[in-house]
N, C-alpha and C positions, 0 to 999 in steps of 0.2 A: 175217463174217456179217452176214446182213442183218436187222433188227430193224424191226417195223411193230407198235407199239402204243401204246396210250395213257396216259400217266401224270397220275392224278387228282390235283392239288395242292389242292384247294379247291371246297366244295361249295355254300356257304351263299349268299344273296341278300342283299343290303342290307348287315347286320352279321353278324361271324362269332360263333359260339356256341363254348361248350365243347367240341364235339365237331367242328365244320366250321370251317373256316378260310374267309375269303374267297375266292371264285370264281378259279378257273383251271386250266388244263391244258396237258399238253405233249404233243404227237404225234412220236414217233421214227419217221420214214421212212426207212429206210436210213441214208444219212448226213446227213438233215437234220433238225433238232429245230424243230417250230414252237410255239412258245410263244403259246396263245389266252389274252387277257383276263388279265392278269397283277393280281389284287387285292391290297389290303394284305398283307403276310406273305407274299407267294411267294416271295421270297429264300429263308426260314428254309423253306418246305414241300420246295423243290426240293433243300435239303441233305438232309432227311429221307428222299426220295423218291430220293434219289442221281441225282439229275438236275444235270451241273456246265453253268457257264455256257459252257464248250466246247462244249456239245451243242446250243446254239443256233442257228440260221442266219436263224430268222424271228421278228418279234414283230408279232402280229395281234389288233388290237384292235377288236372291235364298235362300241362305243361308248363316251361319255366319262361314266358314272357309274362313282363311286368305286369301287363294289366289282367295276368290270373292268379298273381303270386303276390307282388309287393304287399299285401293287406296282412300276409302270414306273419311279419314281426308282431305289430300290434294284435292280434288276435291270441297266437300263444301267450304272448305277454300277459293279456287279460284272464287266458284261461287260468295263469299262474295267480295272478293277483288277486281274485274270485274265487281261489281254491275251489276250484272244481271238483265235487267228490269222489269223482269216477275218473278212470283212465282214458285216456284221449287216442285215437289209432289216426295214423297219418299216411295217406297212400301218394304216391308221388312217381315219376317216370326216374326208376335207376340211374340213370345217366344225368339226372339232376341234383343228385346226392347233393351235391357241394353248394349248389344255390338255396337247398332248404337248409342246410346246415348253418348257411352264412344269416338266410334271414332269422332261422331259430336263434340264434345268438348275435344277432343285430346289435345290440348294448345290453348293458349289465340290469341284471333283473333276478329275484330269488325264485328259484324253482321251486314249487311246491307241487307239482303234478306231472303225473308220470304222462310222458308224451310217446308213444309206442309207435316205432318208424317202420312201417312193413310197403317200401318200396316196391314199384311194378316193375317186374323186367320182361312179362310176355304176356300174350293173348290167357285168361283164364280165371279162375276162381280165385278171390282175395279172401275171402272171407264167408261163411255160413253161421247163421244164428237160428235160434227157433221163428224169427220174424222173417227173416230172407235170406237170401244168396246176394253178395255183392260180387262182382266179374266186372274185370277191365278189355278193352278190345283196342289194338293197334289203329292209328286214326292218320291220317296223310297230312303232315304239315313241315314246314322246314326245318323244324325242331323236334324231337321226339316227343310224340304226344299218344295219351290214351283216353277213353271215354270210358265212361262208368254205367253199369244196367242192375237193376236192383230188380230182383224176381220173389215173388211171393212164394210159398210151398202151394201148390193145390188143396183145398180141402174138400170135404163134402157137403153137400146142401141137403137136407132131409126133407122127403116129399111128403106132406101130410098125408093124401088118400093112399098111399103105399103103408103106411103106417097105418092107418083105420082100416085098411084091407087083412093086416095081420093083430089087429087087436092090439099095439102097443101104442102107450100113452104114457103121460106122467113121468113118474122118475125114470120107469124102462128105457125111456129115449135116452135117458143121459147113461144110463148103462151101457145102452147097445154103443153108443158113441164111444166110451170109454174101451170097451173091451172089443169090440168088432161084430161079436155077435151074442144074440138073445137066446136062452131055450123057454119057448112058449108052450102051453098045454095044448093050445090046438092045430099049431104049425110045427113045432117042432124047431130045429136050431133055425133061426132066422139069420142071415148077414148082412152087414152093415149096406152092401153092395145092392142088397135087393128093395130098399125101402129109402135111397139116396142118391145122387147124381154127383160127379166130379165139379168142384165150385172150382174155377179158375181163380189163381193168386192173382194179384194185380202186379202191373209192370211199370216202372220206370226207367229213362234211359236219360243221359246228359251228354251230349254229343257237342265238343267245341272245335274249335278251329281245324279246318280239316277239309281236303277237296273230296268229293265224291270217292267214296273206297269201299272195301268188302265189309271192314269194321264198322265203319255208321250203318252200312243196311242191318249187317248184324245186332247192333245196339237199340236197333230200333224195330226191328221186326217184332210186331203183336203187342206194342205199347200201349198201354192205358194213357200214358204222360211223357211226352218226348219234347224235350228242353233240347233244342239245337242252334245253333249260329245261323246266321241270315247276314252277314256283313255288309254283301253288296247287293244291289240290283242285277236284275241281268242284263240291263245297257253296259255295266261294267264286268260281266262275266270273264273277261280276258283279266283283270287285275286279280278276281277272285281264283282264278288260276295259278297266276304268276305268284300270290302272295300267300295260297293256300288256305283259300277259304271257300263257302258257300256263296250262294246268289238265294236270295227268296224263291225263285222259283226250282231249282235245283232243291232245297229244302221241304218245298209243298211237293213235288214229286217224290221224294224217296219216302215220306212219310206216309203219302198215297199207296205206294207199293207196299210198304210196311203194315198197312191197316192199322194205322195208329189212331186211338181213339180223340185225343184232345194234343194238339199242337200247338207249342209256346214258342215263337221266335225271337231271338233275342241277339245281342253282342252287335250294335248297329254303327255302321262308319259313320262319323261325325259330317260327311258330305252330305248326308241327306237330310231333310227337315220334316217331310211329309212322311211318318209314321206308316198312315196307312197306305202304303205303298206297297209295303212288304206284304202285308194280305193280301192285294189285288193280286200281287202276282203269283204269292203261293197257291190263291182260288186258281186262277188262270193256267195254274199248271197240273189241276186234277186235284186238289185237296179239297173234300167236302165236307168233311168232321169240324168237329169243333176247333177251333182257332184262335190263340192270343196273340197279339203282339203287346211284348211286355215292356212295363213301364215300372220303375222304381217303384219300391216298396210295394208291388201288387202281391196280392195271395190269389193263389192259384190251387184247389183242392183237387185233390187225385178222384178222377171220376167213379162213381160209386158203380158197383159191379152190375153188369146184367141181369 
Protein backbone atom coordinates (compact mmCIF):
# COMPACT_ATOMS: atom_id res chain seq x y z
CA UNK A 1 0.00 0.00 0.00
CA UNK A 2 1.35 3.41 -0.94
CA UNK A 3 1.92 5.88 1.89
CA UNK A 4 2.42 9.59 1.41
CA UNK A 5 2.83 11.47 4.65
CA UNK A 6 5.07 13.82 6.56
CA UNK A 7 6.58 12.61 9.83
CA UNK A 8 7.63 15.54 12.02
CA UNK A 9 10.72 14.68 14.07
CA UNK A 10 11.46 18.07 15.61
CA UNK A 11 10.13 21.62 15.49
CA UNK A 12 12.61 23.82 17.39
CA UNK A 13 14.86 26.46 15.89
CA UNK A 14 18.43 27.05 17.05
CA UNK A 15 18.18 25.08 20.31
CA UNK A 16 15.95 22.23 21.49
CA UNK A 17 13.50 22.84 24.31
CA UNK A 18 11.75 20.56 26.79
CA UNK A 19 8.86 20.15 24.34
CA UNK A 20 10.64 20.47 20.99
CA UNK A 21 13.58 18.60 19.51
CA UNK A 22 15.93 20.18 17.01
CA UNK A 23 14.27 20.47 13.63
CA UNK A 24 13.85 17.58 11.21
CA UNK A 25 11.22 15.64 9.28
CA UNK A 26 10.80 12.67 6.97
CA UNK A 27 8.61 12.62 3.89
CA UNK A 28 7.38 9.11 3.18
CA UNK A 29 6.42 8.90 -0.49
CA UNK A 30 5.35 5.42 -1.51
CA UNK A 31 8.64 3.49 -1.37
CA UNK A 32 10.89 6.49 -0.73
CA UNK A 33 11.82 8.17 2.52
CA UNK A 34 13.40 11.63 2.32
CA UNK A 35 14.94 12.96 5.53
CA UNK A 36 15.06 16.75 5.63
CA UNK A 37 17.39 18.76 7.88
CA UNK A 38 18.32 16.25 10.59
CA UNK A 39 19.13 18.32 13.65
CA UNK A 40 20.71 16.98 16.83
CA UNK A 41 18.74 14.07 18.29
CA UNK A 42 17.15 13.02 15.01
CA UNK A 43 18.16 9.36 15.38
CA UNK A 44 16.22 9.06 18.65
CA UNK A 45 13.24 10.97 17.26
CA UNK A 46 13.10 8.52 14.35
CA UNK A 47 12.91 5.67 16.86
CA UNK A 48 10.06 7.37 18.75
CA UNK A 49 8.23 8.13 15.48
CA UNK A 50 8.55 4.59 14.14
CA UNK A 51 10.78 5.56 11.20
CA UNK A 52 13.60 3.12 10.50
CA UNK A 53 16.93 3.76 8.81
CA UNK A 54 15.76 1.26 6.17
CA UNK A 55 12.99 3.72 5.25
CA UNK A 56 15.48 6.38 4.14
CA UNK A 57 16.49 6.76 0.51
CA UNK A 58 17.58 10.42 0.47
CA UNK A 59 19.02 13.01 2.85
CA UNK A 60 18.25 16.65 2.00
CA UNK A 61 20.00 19.41 3.94
CA UNK A 62 18.95 23.00 3.31
CA UNK A 63 22.02 24.59 4.94
CA UNK A 64 24.74 23.95 7.48
CA UNK A 65 23.59 25.63 10.64
CA UNK A 66 23.75 23.13 13.49
CA UNK A 67 20.03 22.86 14.17
CA UNK A 68 19.58 21.56 10.61
CA UNK A 69 22.56 19.24 10.30
CA UNK A 70 24.14 18.07 13.57
CA UNK A 71 22.07 14.89 13.46
CA UNK A 72 23.72 13.77 10.22
CA UNK A 73 26.56 12.00 12.01
CA UNK A 74 24.27 9.72 13.98
CA UNK A 75 21.84 9.11 11.14
CA UNK A 76 24.58 8.17 8.67
CA UNK A 77 26.20 5.83 11.18
CA UNK A 78 22.81 4.25 11.90
CA UNK A 79 22.25 3.69 8.18
CA UNK A 80 25.54 1.79 8.11
CA UNK A 81 24.98 -0.05 11.39
CA UNK A 82 21.61 -1.33 10.15
CA UNK A 83 23.13 -2.26 6.78
CA UNK A 84 20.43 -0.51 4.79
CA UNK A 85 20.12 -2.64 1.62
CA UNK A 86 19.95 0.23 -0.87
CA UNK A 87 22.07 3.28 -1.71
CA UNK A 88 21.17 6.55 0.03
CA UNK A 89 21.62 9.85 -1.82
CA UNK A 90 22.63 13.01 0.03
CA UNK A 91 21.81 16.50 -1.28
CA UNK A 92 23.26 19.60 0.40
CA UNK A 93 24.72 22.97 -0.64
CA UNK A 94 28.06 22.47 -2.38
CA UNK A 95 29.50 25.34 -0.36
CA UNK A 96 29.02 23.21 2.77
CA UNK A 97 30.75 20.10 1.47
CA UNK A 98 33.44 20.34 4.15
CA UNK A 99 30.79 20.33 6.86
CA UNK A 100 29.06 17.31 5.37
CA UNK A 101 32.35 15.42 5.17
CA UNK A 102 33.18 16.27 8.78
CA UNK A 103 29.79 15.06 9.97
CA UNK A 104 29.89 11.95 7.80
CA UNK A 105 33.27 11.00 9.25
CA UNK A 106 32.87 12.52 12.72
CA UNK A 107 33.93 9.28 14.44
CA UNK A 108 35.19 5.83 13.50
CA UNK A 109 32.63 3.34 12.18
CA UNK A 110 32.36 0.66 9.53
CA UNK A 111 30.91 1.86 6.24
CA UNK A 112 28.58 -0.76 4.80
CA UNK A 113 26.22 1.39 2.73
CA UNK A 114 26.85 3.55 -0.30
CA UNK A 115 26.13 7.21 0.48
CA UNK A 116 26.00 8.96 -2.89
CA UNK A 117 26.79 12.64 -2.45
CA UNK A 118 25.06 14.93 -4.96
CA UNK A 119 25.68 18.51 -3.76
CA UNK A 120 23.44 21.35 -4.91
CA UNK A 121 25.17 24.13 -6.83
CA UNK A 122 22.28 26.05 -8.41
CA UNK A 123 18.53 26.12 -8.93
CA UNK A 124 17.21 23.17 -10.89
CA UNK A 125 16.33 19.49 -11.01
CA UNK A 126 18.30 17.17 -8.74
CA UNK A 127 16.68 13.85 -9.59
CA UNK A 128 13.98 12.39 -11.80
CA UNK A 129 12.47 9.04 -10.88
CA UNK A 130 9.33 7.32 -12.06
CA UNK A 131 7.58 8.56 -8.93
CA UNK A 132 8.69 12.20 -8.71
CA UNK A 133 11.02 15.00 -9.76
CA UNK A 134 13.12 16.54 -6.98
CA UNK A 135 14.34 20.09 -7.48
CA UNK A 136 16.03 22.81 -5.45
CA UNK A 137 15.73 26.59 -5.27
CA UNK A 138 18.06 29.06 -3.60
CA UNK A 139 16.75 30.77 -0.46
CA UNK A 140 17.77 33.98 1.36
CA UNK A 141 19.72 33.24 4.55
CA UNK A 142 23.05 34.43 6.01
CA UNK A 143 24.65 31.18 4.80
CA UNK A 144 23.93 29.51 1.46
CA UNK A 145 20.62 27.66 1.68
CA UNK A 146 18.37 25.75 -0.72
CA UNK A 147 14.77 24.62 -0.37
CA UNK A 148 13.44 21.45 -1.96
CA UNK A 149 10.34 20.58 -3.99
CA UNK A 150 8.98 17.20 -5.01
CA UNK A 151 6.57 16.96 -7.96
CA UNK A 152 4.73 13.85 -9.07
CA UNK A 153 4.27 13.52 -12.86
CA UNK A 154 0.79 14.26 -14.12
CA UNK A 155 -1.30 11.21 -14.93
CA UNK A 156 -4.70 10.50 -16.48
CA UNK A 157 -8.03 9.98 -14.77
CA UNK A 158 -10.43 7.70 -16.65
CA UNK A 159 -13.97 9.04 -17.13
CA UNK A 160 -16.59 6.27 -16.77
CA UNK A 161 -19.28 8.05 -18.81
CA UNK A 162 -16.98 8.59 -21.77
CA UNK A 163 -15.72 5.02 -21.58
CA UNK A 164 -19.33 3.81 -21.63
CA UNK A 165 -20.14 6.04 -24.61
CA UNK A 166 -17.41 4.32 -26.61
CA UNK A 167 -18.37 0.87 -25.31
CA UNK A 168 -15.01 0.36 -23.58
CA UNK A 169 -15.02 -1.78 -20.46
CA UNK A 170 -13.18 -4.52 -18.61
CA UNK A 171 -9.67 -5.46 -19.80
CA UNK A 172 -10.01 -3.07 -22.76
CA UNK A 173 -9.63 -0.15 -20.34
CA UNK A 174 -6.21 -1.42 -19.27
CA UNK A 175 -5.15 -1.92 -22.88
CA UNK A 176 -6.11 1.66 -23.68
CA UNK A 177 -4.17 2.98 -20.68
CA UNK A 178 -1.05 1.04 -21.60
CA UNK A 179 -1.02 1.73 -25.34
CA UNK A 180 -2.70 5.15 -25.59
CA UNK A 181 -5.15 4.04 -28.29
CA UNK A 182 -7.66 1.25 -28.78
CA UNK A 183 -9.31 -0.09 -31.94
CA UNK A 184 -13.06 -0.53 -31.54
CA UNK A 185 -15.52 -2.09 -33.99
CA UNK A 186 -18.11 0.70 -33.71
CA UNK A 187 -16.00 3.84 -33.14
CA UNK A 188 -12.69 3.00 -34.80
CA UNK A 189 -9.56 4.26 -33.06
CA UNK A 190 -10.21 5.76 -29.64
CA UNK A 191 -7.43 7.81 -28.01
CA UNK A 192 -6.78 7.95 -24.30
CA UNK A 193 -7.42 11.71 -24.25
CA UNK A 194 -10.99 11.09 -25.50
CA UNK A 195 -11.99 9.11 -22.42
CA UNK A 196 -9.84 10.65 -19.69
CA UNK A 197 -8.63 13.92 -18.24
CA UNK A 198 -5.35 15.09 -16.78
CA UNK A 199 -4.84 14.06 -13.17
CA UNK A 200 -2.49 16.64 -11.69
CA UNK A 201 0.48 15.19 -9.85
CA UNK A 202 0.86 15.92 -6.15
CA UNK A 203 3.39 18.51 -5.03
CA UNK A 204 5.35 18.95 -1.81
CA UNK A 205 7.84 21.62 -0.77
CA UNK A 206 10.21 22.11 2.15
CA UNK A 207 11.17 25.74 2.80
CA UNK A 208 13.43 26.40 5.74
CA UNK A 209 15.49 29.28 7.04
CA UNK A 210 14.87 32.14 4.63
CA UNK A 211 13.56 35.63 4.18
CA UNK A 212 10.79 36.19 1.65
CA UNK A 213 12.36 35.61 -1.76
CA UNK A 214 11.66 34.35 -5.27
CA UNK A 215 13.00 30.91 -4.42
CA UNK A 216 10.55 30.42 -1.57
CA UNK A 217 7.67 31.58 -3.76
CA UNK A 218 8.64 29.21 -6.58
CA UNK A 219 8.92 26.25 -4.24
CA UNK A 220 5.50 26.90 -2.68
CA UNK A 221 3.58 27.49 -5.91
CA UNK A 222 0.59 25.14 -6.20
CA UNK A 223 1.75 22.79 -3.44
CA UNK A 224 -0.55 20.22 -1.91
CA UNK A 225 1.62 20.20 1.23
CA UNK A 226 4.05 22.98 2.17
CA UNK A 227 6.35 22.70 5.17
CA UNK A 228 7.72 26.14 5.96
CA UNK A 229 9.56 27.85 8.76
CA UNK A 230 7.83 30.48 10.87
CA UNK A 231 10.54 31.16 13.39
CA UNK A 232 9.12 34.48 14.59
CA UNK A 233 5.79 36.15 15.20
CA UNK A 234 5.03 39.37 13.35
CA UNK A 235 5.88 41.58 16.32
CA UNK A 236 9.49 40.46 15.85
CA UNK A 237 9.65 40.88 12.08
CA UNK A 238 12.78 43.01 12.45
CA UNK A 239 14.55 40.02 14.00
CA UNK A 240 13.28 37.78 11.22
CA UNK A 241 14.73 40.09 8.61
CA UNK A 242 18.02 40.50 10.43
CA UNK A 243 18.58 36.76 10.93
CA UNK A 244 17.15 35.53 7.62
CA UNK A 245 13.84 34.05 8.74
CA UNK A 246 10.09 34.29 8.21
CA UNK A 247 7.31 35.32 10.54
CA UNK A 248 4.08 33.33 10.78
CA UNK A 249 2.27 36.12 8.96
CA UNK A 250 4.77 36.15 6.12
CA UNK A 251 4.54 32.36 5.79
CA UNK A 252 0.74 32.58 5.71
CA UNK A 253 0.72 35.28 3.03
CA UNK A 254 3.23 33.39 0.90
CA UNK A 255 1.19 30.18 1.14
CA UNK A 256 -2.07 31.96 0.35
CA UNK A 257 -0.59 33.62 -2.75
CA UNK A 258 0.83 30.26 -3.88
CA UNK A 259 -2.49 28.41 -3.58
CA UNK A 260 -1.17 25.91 -1.03
CA UNK A 261 -3.74 23.29 0.06
CA UNK A 262 -2.17 22.33 3.42
CA UNK A 263 0.31 24.52 5.25
CA UNK A 264 2.59 23.14 7.99
CA UNK A 265 4.30 25.78 10.15
CA UNK A 266 7.43 24.73 12.05
CA UNK A 267 10.90 25.81 13.29
CA UNK A 268 9.72 27.93 16.22
CA UNK A 269 11.86 30.21 18.35
CA UNK A 270 12.16 29.26 22.00
CA UNK A 271 11.00 32.77 22.95
CA UNK A 272 7.36 31.83 22.29
CA UNK A 273 5.29 29.55 24.53
CA UNK A 274 1.86 29.89 22.87
CA UNK A 275 1.97 27.79 19.69
CA UNK A 276 -1.57 28.83 18.73
CA UNK A 277 -0.30 32.37 18.05
CA UNK A 278 1.43 31.11 14.90
CA UNK A 279 -1.84 29.85 13.47
CA UNK A 280 -3.68 33.07 14.38
CA UNK A 281 -1.12 35.20 12.58
CA UNK A 282 -1.05 32.98 9.48
CA UNK A 283 -4.86 33.12 9.32
CA UNK A 284 -4.88 36.88 9.82
CA UNK A 285 -2.48 37.15 6.89
CA UNK A 286 -5.07 35.55 4.61
CA UNK A 287 -4.35 31.81 4.60
CA UNK A 288 -7.72 30.01 4.68
CA UNK A 289 -6.93 26.42 3.70
CA UNK A 290 -5.88 23.55 5.98
CA UNK A 291 -3.18 24.58 8.45
CA UNK A 292 -1.12 22.64 10.98
CA UNK A 293 1.16 24.05 13.65
CA UNK A 294 3.68 21.25 13.81
CA UNK A 295 4.58 19.41 16.98
CA UNK A 296 7.17 16.71 17.48
CA UNK A 297 6.22 13.19 16.26
CA UNK A 298 3.11 14.42 14.43
CA UNK A 299 2.17 12.67 11.18
CA UNK A 300 0.58 14.76 8.43
CA UNK A 301 -0.84 12.96 5.36
CA UNK A 302 -0.36 14.49 1.93
CA UNK A 303 -3.84 15.76 0.92
CA UNK A 304 -5.80 13.46 -1.35
CA UNK A 305 -6.13 14.54 -4.93
CA UNK A 306 -9.13 16.67 -5.73
